[in-house]
N, C-alpha and C positions, 0 to 999 in steps of 0.2 A: 533144486538146481542141479544137484549131482546126477539125478536120474535123467534130466533133460540132456545134460552134457554127454552122458553115457549113450543115450539113444542117438544123439547126433554122431558120435564117434563110431560106435559099433553097429549102428543101424538095426538095433533090436530093442525090444521093450519086454517087460515082464508084467503080466496082469496081476492085479492085487489078489493075493491068495494063490496065484499060479505057481507051478513048479518048474516050468521050462520057459526059456525066452522065446519070443515071437519075432521073426525077421520082419522088418518093415522097409519099405522103399519110400523115403520122404525127401523132400527138398524144402529148405527154409529160405524164404525171400523176405528180407528185412530192409527197412528204409528208415533213414534218419537225416535230419538237417545238421546234426552235431558231428564234429570231427572225433570219431571214436579213437583214432590213434592218439590224439591229445588227451582224451579222457583216460586211456590206458596209462599213459605216462604220468598223469596226475593221480592215478590210483582210484579213479571213479568208475572204471569199467573193467571187468575181468579180462585179463590178457588171453587166457585159454579160450574163453567164449569168443573174443574178437577173432582169433585165428580160425576157429571153427566156422564162424559166419563169413569170414572174409575170403572165401574160396574163389569167387568170381565177382569182384567188385565192379559196379557200374557207376559212373559219374554222369548224372543227368543234369546238364546246365539249366539255369533258370530260363523261363520262356523268353525273356528279353534278349537273351544271347542266341536265340534260335529264330531269327526273323523269317526264315523260309517256312517255318512251321506255323506261324501265327495265323495267316489267312486261311491256310488249309484246315487247321483245327477249327477256326471260326465257322467256316463253311460246313464242316462236319456237324458241329453243335447246332447250327442253324437248321440243317436238314433234320437232325434228330428231333428238335423242338417243333418243327413244322409237322412232322408225323405225330408227335405226342399230342399236340393241341389241334390237329386236323385243320391246318391252315397253310397257305402258300409259304414257301421258304423266303426268308429275307435275303436280299443281295446288297452288297456294298458297292457304291460307286467308286471309281478309281481313286479319287482324292481321299475318300474314307478309308480305303485299303491302305494307302500310304500313311495316314494318321495312325491306323491300328498297328501296323508293323513297327512304327517308331515309338509307340507308347512303352513305358518301362515295366508295366505289370507288376506292381509290388505284391499283388495277391496271386501271382503266377497263373497256372492253368485254370484254377478254380475261378479266378476273377474273370478270365476270358469266357469261360463257360457261363457264368452268371450274367455277363453282359449280353451274350448271344441270347440267353433265355429272356432277359428283360426286354430287349428290343423285339424279339419274336412275339411276345405277349402284348406289349404296350403299344407299339407303333402300328398304326393303321396302314401306312404305306409300306410296301414290301421292298422298295428301293430306298436305301439309306444313304443320305449324303453326309459330307464331312461335318456340317453344322449339327445335324441330328446325332451323329455318333459321338461328337465331342461332349454332348450332354451326359453321356454314360461313362465317360472316362474322367474320373475325378483327378484333380490336381493335388496330389498328396504332399507336395513341397510346402504348401501354405497351411497345412492342418496342424493343430496342436497335438502333442503326444497323447496317446490313449492308454489308459491303464486297463489291462484286461481283467474282466471279472470272471467269475466261475462260468465255464462254458457248459452248454448242454451237449448232448451227444450229437454226432454228425447226422444220424438218421432223424433226430428230432428237428434239427435245422432244415433238413431236406424236406420233411413232411410239412413244416410250417411254410416254407418257400413255395412248395407245390400248391398248398391251399390258398396262399395269397395270390399267386398267379392265376389260379382257377377263378377266384373271385373277380380279379381284374378283367380276365377274359370275358366272364359272364356280364360284368358291368359294361364293357365295351359293346358287347352284342346288344344289351338292352338299350344303350344310348343310340346305337345305329337303328334299332327297331323304332325307338321313339322319334328319331329324325324322320324316318320313312313315314310313320303315322302322321306326323305334323305336316309334312309335305303333301300327303294325300288329302288331309283335311283342308289345307289351303287351296289345293286344286279343285276340290269339290265345292268350296265356297265361291270360287271364282267362276264356276259354271253357271 
């Protein structure tokens, strides 16, 4: 800890076994949901580290407080997933946009991103109406409390999600191929 604080303060480090300090040009970007000022007051966070990190604080309000960003971010995510899965981009109808921007997003931007990905992969129609969108926006007010279990890493969850979406996408393709084959067989029998 002392070496880290010195490196932040003096912008230099010393190599293990080295004889002279090395100048470094670093910036530390840190993020937390916790109120560090309160933690400092309670003695749970080092005051000197707080002041070294708190050079240029940014307060990023939750997504639900940035209504103008919600649809823009959704469109960006939808476009990204359209490219990733090589399919047309989903579009929200006007009423669906209204529902989306007035949803409270307890999962913040990650939830918005996941919703865009789910709809992109699962829905056959590329135009999403309010009824279809509402199926992807859970009503958290009526859910029981959840006790968090040990989490796996973010990359593990991302890899699992990607695999599941890939399987769903392939299943949808196979179902569409099966429908086409069935229709072709029916047409041939009617000839």
